[in-house]
C-alpha distance (Angstrom), angle and dihedral (degrees) to the residues before:
residue distance angle dihedral
M1 . . .
V2 3.74 . .
E3 3.72 130.0 .
N4 3.82 119.4 -57.7
T5 3.81 121.0 -112.3
E6 3.73 140.4 -174.4
K7 3.76 96.1 24.9
Q8 3.78 114.7 -175.6
T9 3.87 134.9 176.8
F10 3.83 120.5 -141.2
G11 3.79 135.9 -179.7
F12 3.77 119.3 -121.0
Q13 3.81 116.3 -109.8
A14 3.81 107.4 -95.1
E15 3.88 92.3 -114.2
V16 3.93 88.0 54.2
K17 3.82 92.7 53.7
Q18 3.80 91.8 47.3
L19 3.79 93.4 45.9
L20 3.82 93.5 47.7
H21 3.80 91.7 53.0
L22 3.84 93.5 47.8
M23 3.76 94.2 40.9
I24 3.82 95.8 51.7
H25 3.79 92.3 55.2
A26 3.79 99.4 35.1
L27 3.86 95.2 48.9
Y28 3.74 99.5 36.7
S29 3.77 93.7 104.5
N30 3.90 87.8 59.1
K31 3.77 97.6 37.2
E32 3.84 96.0 140.0
I33 3.91 85.9 76.5
F34 3.82 88.4 85.5
I35 3.84 88.3 80.1
R36 3.78 92.1 52.8
E37 3.80 90.8 48.2
L38 3.76 96.4 50.5
I39 3.74 94.9 44.7
S40 3.80 89.3 48.0
N41 3.81 88.7 53.9
A42 3.85 88.2 51.0
S43 3.75 90.3 50.3
D44 3.86 91.3 50.4
A45 3.78 89.1 50.3
A46 3.83 90.6 51.1
D47 3.93 89.5 49.8
K48 3.77 91.5 51.1
L49 3.71 94.2 50.0
R50 3.80 91.5 49.9
F51 3.75 88.7 52.6
E52 3.86 95.8 46.9
S53 3.74 89.5 46.7
L54 3.77 91.5 62.3
R55 3.79 84.9 71.2
D56 3.76 97.8 34.7
P57 3.87 112.1 26.7
M58 3.94 90.0 -177.2
L59 3.81 90.5 75.0
M60 3.82 91.3 73.5
V61 3.85 102.4 25.6
D62 3.81 95.5 101.0
D63 3.78 97.0 45.7
P64 3.77 111.1 18.2
D65 3.85 101.2 161.7
L66 3.85 106.3 85.1
K67 3.76 116.0 -148.9
V68 3.80 145.1 147.4
W69 3.77 120.6 -130.6
I70 3.80 125.3 -157.2
T71 3.84 120.8 -166.1
L72 3.79 130.8 179.0
D73 3.79 125.4 -146.6
K74 3.86 107.5 -169.8
E75 3.74 93.2 -179.5
A76 3.87 95.5 50.1
H77 3.92 88.1 38.2
T78 3.84 92.1 -129.7
I79 3.75 142.4 130.7
T80 3.70 118.2 -152.7
I81 3.90 123.6 -160.1
R82 3.80 115.0 -172.4
D83 3.84 130.0 178.1
N84 3.83 134.4 179.4
G85 3.75 94.2 -142.0
I86 3.86 130.9 121.9
G87 3.90 95.3 -54.8
M88 3.85 123.4 -160.0
T89 3.77 138.4 -92.6
R90 3.81 120.5 -130.8
E91 3.83 90.0 -99.9
E92 3.84 91.1 50.9
V93 3.74 91.3 49.9
V94 3.79 91.2 55.7
Q95 3.80 91.4 44.8
N96 3.78 96.1 46.7
L97 3.83 103.6 34.4
G98 3.77 101.7 29.3
T99 3.82 103.5 42.0
I100 3.68 140.5 33.7
A101 3.80 99.7 -132.9
R102 3.76 96.5 -166.4
S103 3.72 131.8 120.1
G104 3.81 112.2 -124.5
T105 3.81 96.3 29.6
R106 3.81 93.2 125.7
E107 3.77 91.7 49.3
F108 3.74 89.2 49.2
L109 3.77 93.5 52.3
N110 3.84 90.6 47.1
S111 3.85 88.3 56.8
L112 3.78 92.7 60.4
T113 3.81 111.8 107.3
G114 3.79 107.1 -163.9
D115 3.91 89.8 -112.2
K116 3.78 103.2 124.7
A117 3.80 94.3 -150.8
K118 3.85 94.1 50.1
D119 3.83 93.8 39.7
S120 3.76 93.7 50.0
K121 3.86 88.9 61.6
L122 3.81 92.4 46.3
I123 3.84 92.2 47.9
G124 3.73 90.9 47.7
Q125 3.86 89.6 48.8
F126 3.79 88.2 52.2
G127 3.80 93.0 51.6
V128 3.85 118.1 -124.4
G129 3.85 98.8 -166.4
F130 3.75 111.9 162.8
Y131 3.76 95.4 13.3
S132 3.80 90.4 68.5
S133 3.85 85.3 80.5
F134 3.75 89.6 80.0
I135 3.76 91.7 62.5
V136 3.80 88.3 75.6
A137 3.84 105.0 15.0
D138 3.79 130.7 69.5
K139 3.83 90.0 -164.9
V140 3.81 132.5 27.9
I141 3.78 126.3 -169.0
V142 3.86 118.9 -169.6
T143 3.80 120.7 -170.2
T144 3.77 116.7 -174.1
R145 3.76 142.0 169.8
R146 3.76 122.3 -172.2
A147 3.90 117.6 -131.4
G148 3.77 108.5 -95.5
V149 3.74 94.5 22.9
P150 4.00 117.6 116.7
E151 3.84 117.9 -102.5
G152 3.71 93.6 -110.6
E153 3.87 95.9 55.6
A154 3.77 98.4 65.4
T155 3.86 120.8 128.5
R156 3.77 132.3 -128.6
W157 3.81 121.7 -160.8
T158 3.81 121.1 -170.2
S159 3.85 129.7 -178.2
T160 3.81 143.4 154.7
G161 3.81 88.8 -151.7
E162 3.77 94.1 -116.3
G163 3.70 103.3 113.9
E164 3.84 109.8 -59.7
Y165 3.77 140.5 56.8
D166 3.75 134.6 -164.8
I167 3.79 126.2 -135.9
E168 3.72 128.1 -167.3
T169 3.78 139.4 166.2
V170 3.82 113.0 -114.9
S171 3.78 140.1 165.6
Y172 3.83 115.7 -101.7
P173 3.80 120.9 178.2
K174 3.78 98.8 -144.5
R175 3.82 139.5 37.4
G176 3.71 120.2 -106.4
T177 3.79 136.3 54.2
E178 3.77 134.9 -64.9
V179 3.80 121.1 -165.0
V180 3.87 117.2 -167.9
L181 3.89 112.9 -165.8
H182 3.86 114.3 -160.4
L183 3.72 97.0 -154.3
K184 3.81 124.3 -137.2
Q185 3.84 112.4 -108.1
E186 3.79 91.3 -111.6
E187 3.93 92.6 54.0
E188 3.81 98.5 66.9
E189 3.89 89.6 121.4
F190 3.83 85.4 83.5
L191 3.83 90.1 63.1
N192 3.72 88.5 66.5
D193 3.79 107.0 104.1
W194 3.82 96.1 -148.6
R195 3.78 93.0 48.4
L196 3.87 91.2 51.4
R197 3.79 91.8 48.3
H198 3.84 90.8 51.3
I199 3.79 91.0 52.3
I200 3.80 92.8 48.9
T201 3.77 92.7 49.7
K202 3.80 90.0 47.0
Y203 3.77 97.6 50.4
S204 3.74 107.6 20.9
D205 3.82 108.3 34.4
H206 3.77 89.8 106.2
L207 3.86 96.2 60.1
T208 3.77 120.9 106.0
L209 3.83 87.4 -144.1
P210 3.82 113.1 94.1
V211 3.85 113.0 -123.5
I212 3.74 109.2 -145.9
M213 3.81 127.6 -158.3
Q214 3.80 134.4 167.9
K215 3.76 116.1 -98.5
E216 3.74 115.5 -117.1
K217 3.66 118.0 -119.9
G218 3.84 110.9 -93.9
E219 3.78 94.3 34.6
E220 3.87 117.9 136.8
E221 3.73 105.2 -86.9
G222 3.73 119.6 47.6
E223 3.69 96.2 5.5
G224 3.81 110.7 -156.2
E225 3.80 89.4 24.4
S226 3.86 131.8 89.8
G227 3.73 126.3 -127.5
E228 3.79 144.8 144.5
E229 3.80 129.5 -85.6
V230 3.74 137.3 176.1
V231 3.79 109.8 -110.7
N232 3.80 100.0 -170.9
R233 3.79 131.6 54.8
A234 3.81 91.0 -108.8
T235 3.76 95.7 -161.5
A236 3.79 129.4 124.7
L237 3.83 94.1 -99.3
W238 3.77 95.0 -155.5
T239 3.85 92.2 60.4
L240 3.81 92.0 60.8
P241 3.82 123.4 89.8
K242 3.84 113.0 -92.9
S243 3.75 88.8 -117.0
E244 3.75 91.4 66.0
I245 3.82 96.5 50.1
T246 3.80 120.7 82.1
E247 3.82 124.8 -142.3
E248 3.70 89.0 -113.2
Q249 3.83 92.8 53.8
Y250 3.86 89.0 52.0
K251 3.78 90.9 52.1
E252 3.86 95.1 47.6
L253 3.82 90.5 48.4
Y254 3.73 88.7 54.5
K255 3.81 92.3 51.2
H256 3.77 88.6 53.4
V257 3.76 97.0 46.0
A258 3.90 94.2 42.3
H259 3.82 98.5 33.4
D260 3.72 86.4 -130.1
F261 3.87 130.5 143.9
E262 3.81 95.7 -153.9
D263 3.87 128.4 78.0
P264 3.82 114.5 -107.5
L265 3.82 120.3 -107.3
M266 3.73 92.6 -124.2
W267 3.87 142.3 -26.3
S268 3.80 139.7 -154.3
H269 3.85 122.6 -150.0
N270 3.77 114.9 -165.9
K271 3.82 137.7 171.0
V272 3.87 117.4 -158.5
E273 3.76 120.6 -162.0
G274 3.79 132.2 175.0
K275 3.79 124.3 49.8
L276 3.80 88.7 5.5
E277 3.78 125.3 30.5
Y278 3.71 119.8 -158.9
I279 3.83 143.6 126.5
S280 3.76 122.8 -133.1
L281 3.82 127.7 -169.5
L282 3.77 107.8 -177.0
Y283 3.80 127.7 -174.1
I284 3.77 132.6 -165.5
P285 3.92 105.6 -151.0
A286 3.74 121.8 -135.4
R287 3.80 94.4 -137.5
A288 3.78 136.2 34.1
P289 3.87 116.2 -114.7
F290 3.77 112.4 -112.4
D291 3.81 90.6 -114.1
L292 3.73 99.1 46.7
W293 3.80 92.1 123.6
Q294 3.76 95.2 43.1
V295 3.78 109.5 131.9
G296 3.83 114.2 -118.9
K297 3.81 94.0 12.6
T298 3.78 109.8 146.2
R299 3.81 112.5 -133.2
G300 3.74 127.5 174.4
L301 3.77 147.0 102.6
K302 3.76 130.5 -48.1
L303 3.78 107.4 -104.8
Y304 3.83 124.7 -144.6
V305 3.73 126.9 174.8
K306 3.80 115.1 -156.2
R307 3.84 88.5 -18.9
V308 3.81 92.4 -51.6
F309 3.81 115.9 120.9
I310 3.76 111.0 -120.4
M311 3.83 106.4 167.7
D312 3.77 149.3 -18.0
D313 3.85 121.7 -123.3
A314 3.85 98.4 17.0
E315 3.84 93.9 -178.4
Q316 3.80 94.4 -176.9
F317 3.84 93.1 83.8
L318 3.81 95.7 65.1
P319 3.74 135.3 39.2
H320 3.78 115.6 -108.3
Y321 3.82 93.5 -106.7
L322 3.78 89.6 62.5
R323 3.90 92.6 50.0
F324 3.85 90.1 123.8
V325 3.85 91.9 69.4
R326 3.82 113.5 101.9
G327 3.80 129.1 -170.0
I328 3.82 148.1 92.5
I329 3.78 136.2 -61.8
D330 3.74 116.2 -167.0
S331 3.80 111.5 -175.3
N332 3.87 132.9 -170.7
D333 3.82 93.2 -169.1
L334 3.78 101.9 62.3
P335 3.88 128.2 80.2
L336 3.67 119.6 -108.2
N337 3.79 90.9 -123.4
I338 3.84 95.5 54.9
S339 3.83 115.2 145.2
R340 3.79 133.8 -158.3
E341 3.78 87.8 -104.5
I342 3.76 93.4 55.4
L343 3.75 91.3 46.1
Q344 3.81 91.0 61.1
N345 3.84 91.8 62.3
N346 3.75 107.0 34.9
R347 3.87 127.2 119.4
V348 3.86 90.5 -151.6
I349 3.80 89.6 55.5
D350 3.79 92.2 47.9
A351 3.80 91.5 52.5
I352 3.76 94.3 47.4
R353 3.84 91.2 45.0
T354 3.83 89.6 53.8
A355 3.77 93.4 48.9
I356 3.83 95.3 44.0
T357 3.84 92.2 47.4
K358 3.80 87.5 56.3
R359 3.80 92.6 46.8
V360 3.85 90.4 51.8
L361 3.75 93.3 50.2
G362 3.79 88.3 48.5
M363 3.82 90.4 52.3
L364 3.86 89.5 51.9
E365 3.84 90.2 49.4
E366 3.81 87.6 53.9
L367 3.77 92.4 45.6
A368 3.77 89.6 49.1
E369 3.82 90.9 64.1
D370 3.85 86.1 71.1
K371 3.83 99.7 64.3
D372 3.87 94.8 -167.8
K373 3.72 91.6 49.3
Y374 3.75 96.8 46.2
Q375 3.79 91.2 46.5
K376 3.84 87.7 58.4
F377 3.86 87.1 50.4
W378 3.81 92.4 46.8
K379 3.77 93.3 50.9
E380 3.83 91.1 56.0
F381 3.84 101.3 36.1
G382 3.86 109.0 12.9
Q383 3.83 94.1 107.0
V384 3.87 89.2 52.7
L385 3.72 94.6 48.8
K386 3.88 90.8 49.6
E387 3.79 85.4 69.6
G388 3.75 89.1 68.7
P389 3.80 102.5 84.1
V390 3.86 89.9 53.3
E391 3.85 94.2 44.9
D392 3.78 103.1 35.5
F393 3.85 113.4 45.4
A394 3.82 93.8 169.4
N395 3.76 94.3 57.7
K396 3.90 96.9 34.2
Q397 3.69 98.5 118.2
Q398 3.80 93.3 45.9
I399 3.80 90.4 49.9
A400 3.80 90.3 47.8
K401 3.78 89.5 59.8
L402 3.83 89.0 58.5
L403 3.81 95.4 51.8
R404 3.77 121.6 106.4
F405 3.73 131.0 -160.0
A406 3.77 144.5 -177.1
S407 3.73 113.9 -110.2
T408 3.78 145.5 -171.5
H409 3.81 84.5 -117.6
V410 3.79 91.2 76.4
D411 3.86 129.2 43.9
N412 3.87 101.0 -134.0
E413 3.73 130.5 62.9
K414 3.75 94.8 -112.3
Q415 3.87 111.5 134.8
D416 3.83 101.5 -134.0
V417 3.83 104.9 121.3
S418 3.79 115.3 107.1
L419 3.81 124.3 -155.2
A420 3.88 89.0 -116.3
E421 3.84 90.1 54.0
Y422 3.75 90.7 49.6
I423 3.85 92.1 51.7
A424 3.77 91.4 48.2
R425 3.81 90.3 55.9
M426 3.88 93.7 47.7
P427 3.83 112.5 121.8
S428 3.70 118.1 -124.5
G429 3.83 110.2 -81.7
Q430 3.81 95.4 31.1
S431 3.83 110.9 121.5
K432 3.77 103.2 170.9
I433 3.86 140.3 62.3
Y434 3.82 105.4 -127.7
Y435 3.77 123.5 -152.9
V436 3.78 141.0 167.1
T437 3.72 128.1 -151.4
A438 3.79 126.9 -153.9
E439 3.83 144.3 159.0
T440 3.88 91.2 -102.8
F441 3.71 139.8 13.2
N442 3.78 94.6 -108.6
A443 3.85 89.9 50.0
A444 3.88 89.7 53.3
K445 3.85 91.6 43.3
H446 3.89 92.5 52.0
S447 3.73 98.4 39.5
P448 3.74 112.5 141.2
H449 3.82 88.2 -137.2
L450 3.78 89.1 71.4
E451 3.74 94.4 66.0
I452 3.76 102.2 93.4
F453 3.87 91.4 40.6
R454 3.77 91.4 53.5
K455 3.84 89.9 49.0
K456 3.81 90.7 51.1
G457 3.81 95.5 41.5
I458 3.84 93.5 -117.6
E459 3.82 114.7 153.5
V460 3.77 117.0 -125.9
L461 3.81 125.3 -167.3
L462 3.79 113.1 -126.1
L463 3.76 113.3 -142.1
S464 3.78 121.5 -172.8
D465 3.92 106.8 146.4
R466 3.73 114.5 113.5
V467 3.75 93.2 -117.9
D468 3.84 95.4 51.1
E469 3.75 99.4 89.0
W470 3.83 90.5 48.4
V471 3.79 92.4 47.6
M472 3.76 94.6 49.2
G473 3.72 91.1 54.0
H474 3.84 86.0 67.4
L475 3.84 102.0 31.6
T476 3.81 98.3 68.7
E477 3.80 100.2 156.2
F478 3.83 143.6 10.0
E479 3.79 125.1 -155.0
G480 3.72 89.9 -15.6
K481 3.86 95.1 -49.6
P482 3.81 114.4 119.2
L483 3.78 115.5 -131.8
Q484 3.78 111.2 -128.5
S485 3.79 130.8 -165.6
I486 3.79 108.7 -140.0
T487 3.81 90.4 -149.4
R488 3.80 94.2 62.2
G489 3.80 132.6 76.8
G490 3.78 127.0 -17.2
L491 3.75 119.4 -33.4
D492 3.80 110.4 -94.5
L493 3.82 115.3 179.4
G494 3.77 93.2 164.5
E495 3.81 112.4 -156.8
L496 3.88 87.7 0.6
T497 3.75 93.5 68.8
D498 3.73 113.0 121.2
K499 3.84 106.9 -125.4
T500 3.82 93.4 -158.8
A501 3.82 91.5 51.7
E502 3.84 88.6 48.2
E503 3.75 92.0 53.8
H504 3.85 90.0 48.4
Y505 3.80 88.1 50.9
K506 3.75 93.5 54.7
Q507 3.76 92.7 46.0
V508 3.82 93.5 53.8
E509 3.79 92.9 40.3
G510 3.80 90.3 77.2
D511 3.78 93.5 44.9
F512 3.82 91.8 57.1
S513 3.82 100.9 39.4
E514 3.87 94.3 102.2
T515 3.77 92.2 47.4
L516 3.69 93.0 48.5
N517 3.78 91.4 52.1
K518 3.82 90.9 50.6
I519 3.86 93.0 51.2
K520 3.83 90.5 44.9
E521 3.82 89.4 55.4
V522 3.78 92.0 49.1
L523 3.84 93.5 47.9
K524 3.89 98.7 34.4
E525 3.72 92.5 121.2
S526 3.88 94.2 52.7
V527 3.83 106.9 34.1
K528 3.79 135.2 45.4
E529 3.80 95.5 -147.2
V530 3.80 141.3 -6.4
R531 3.79 116.3 -142.4
L532 3.82 143.0 155.0
S533 3.78 116.2 -90.9
R534 3.85 130.2 -122.0
R535 3.78 90.8 -176.4
L536 3.83 103.9 58.5
T537 3.80 125.0 82.6
D538 3.77 103.2 157.7
S539 3.79 109.5 16.9
P540 3.72 124.7 73.9
A541 3.78 97.4 -135.7
C542 3.82 147.4 -1.8
I543 3.72 135.7 -175.8
V544 3.87 120.2 -121.4
L545 3.79 132.5 -166.4
D546 3.75 129.9 -138.6
E547 3.81 112.3 -113.1
Q548 3.79 95.4 -100.4
D549 3.82 97.6 42.1
L550 3.79 122.2 107.2
S551 3.80 114.6 -109.6
S552 3.80 120.3 -118.9
Q553 3.80 89.6 -108.9
M554 3.77 93.3 52.9
E555 3.81 90.2 48.3
R556 3.84 90.3 53.6
L557 3.85 91.3 50.2
L558 3.82 91.5 49.9
K559 3.89 92.5 47.4
A560 3.87 89.2 48.1
S561 3.78 90.9 53.3
G562 3.77 92.2 46.7
Q563 3.82 93.9 -111.6
P564 3.83 122.8 146.2
V565 3.85 112.4 -100.9
P566 3.81 120.4 -145.0
I567 3.85 112.3 -123.6
H568 3.78 115.4 -120.0
K569 3.73 136.2 150.6
P570 3.90 124.7 -130.1
I571 3.81 126.7 -130.3
L572 3.78 117.2 -111.4
E573 3.72 114.9 -140.4
L574 3.89 122.2 -164.9
N575 3.77 126.9 -159.8
P576 3.82 107.4 -126.1
D577 3.78 92.5 -158.8
H578 3.77 95.8 54.2
M579 3.83 115.2 105.8
M580 3.82 91.3 -132.9
I581 3.82 91.6 55.2
R582 3.79 94.3 44.9
H583 3.88 87.5 51.6
L584 3.75 89.8 51.9
R585 3.69 90.2 55.6
E586 3.82 89.6 60.2
E587 3.85 94.0 44.2
Q588 3.85 112.3 120.5
D589 3.76 99.7 172.3
T590 3.89 105.8 94.1
A591 3.78 93.4 -156.4
R592 3.78 93.5 51.7
L593 3.79 91.9 45.5
E594 3.84 88.4 54.1
D595 3.86 92.1 50.0
W596 3.80 91.4 48.2
A597 3.83 92.8 47.7
R598 3.79 92.7 51.5
I599 3.83 93.7 46.2
L600 3.80 90.4 50.2
L601 3.83 90.0 52.4
D602 3.77 94.3 47.1
Q603 3.81 91.7 47.0
A604 3.75 89.4 52.9
I605 3.78 92.0 50.2
L606 3.84 92.2 48.9
A607 3.85 90.3 48.6
E608 3.83 88.3 58.5
G609 3.88 90.4 52.3
G610 3.79 91.0 -105.6
Q611 3.77 127.9 142.4
L612 3.70 126.8 -117.5
E613 3.73 121.3 -123.2
D614 3.82 90.7 -145.4
P615 3.82 112.8 23.9
A616 3.67 94.1 165.9
S617 3.88 92.6 60.9
F618 3.78 89.7 49.1
V619 3.78 91.7 54.3
R620 3.68 93.5 46.2
R621 3.80 93.9 50.0
F622 3.83 91.2 45.2
N623 3.82 93.4 50.3
K624 3.81 92.0 46.2
L625 3.80 91.6 53.4
L626 3.81 91.4 46.4
L627 3.70 91.5 53.5
E628 3.80 91.5 50.6
L629 3.74 91.2 50.6
T630 3.83 89.5 54.1
K631 3.78 94.7 54.1
């Protein structure tokens, strides 16, 4: 080493300080994970160097065997983890170790509760990486030199994790990164050679990067002498036969690939030979990442070509609605210099994508056999999977089998009713799958449109997710049964229609014809039609849409996104058996009739979760009529 130059002191980004404090306390019970995270970083650095060396072989020519070395110094109370991967420039050190350059970080930190058990899962989900060092160390020194950068332009980063860090330019003889952890006094267990080897085997056996440690004196070969040995398996785990891979190894590889702290729900390991040759190892996570809905966030599989790492998050291998799937693709049929642009227009990619999509849907069908496990999956990723019928026409029916909904068949808002279960419960004579969409679950559950269905014991699906209206515009039938919104068109119960009720309807229709015409004249600017309702049993009125009209919920979504909204008028239906409507038929005062008509329309709009154009007028009319009733 030569003298240090250009030393500067910086303050951590506010989010880093907050995350460090929370992480140290929340993850302390699983503190050994710092080894996994630092070795994982070294592995990523090696992968990046292999990839960059495809374009510039000189980056590796002087030191082609990529490894990570771990050494203990019991006297100095330190652990050193060194790799000969890509390394970092001074700017990259500031960006990677001084800031958390991720959109949504503030929202993530605000979601933490203070409950250590819950927060440890959230923090693991966010991915703490390098910062896990401070769980066990009271001082960390990082020395790094990027491949291709002169020896005298390396960078050293030093911090106690308490708010500031120092950066200086130093001389470093080799490319790569060295992390020296000055352990806290109470963490001396990690200076035990056997303990450290056990952790490495547990967490890093799956990595292709060899992890090297010094042999202890007295070990097998060269007893009384010291030497180096590879501690982990150092083989591309996915290339091995399934019979040689343990469940624990599959889980640890997932945690490395996904940067997740939790075990996956399930995985599928498959080797394809023949016209195409590739290996896929696909995982279904147990928890959605905090930034799952972040716009522009690239999500995909880790791509290898002939065991050589090419890129993270290769999104071309899966449709967007399966973006939660993590894993590895290792292909023998793609060139080593393949780019994201080439991936977008490649027949091999298209064929692999088709096969992998089918495999993931098959995994989900298998997962769905365990209702509790699938409910856990659905809670995390259900809204993403609901995009499937819109995006993937070829697999629409298979995806539809995997969808889950709330229903009038159950009391709570849990979405665990499948379309197949719904059909199995349909009474004889029912030919359609009925559903209602609303802004919230409670609005759907209490929709006046449900009244006749409850009276007849007909199950209705309750849809309140933002994507539901959009999805149902594309999912029009399932196993030959049409899906029918109960808020659209005339009520058609087919063979379940009550003939007595139908005769009653026809009888009162003539009695109300004059009243309906008067109300229609009053509301002509607001409604398309006023008619008697076959679907109401308790409420006085409801609004109904024509089959092709946009729902109120869809209108709100379009308006919120700045899209133009087609103008259409709803249909107002009145319940002829309701006392209020019967009273309206006898009303002779034109002004009162107008007030009642407008109140009924406004009430019907509110019952659908809609917004009134003139709330003040509604309140004024309502209060006026209340006062009249009290006289």
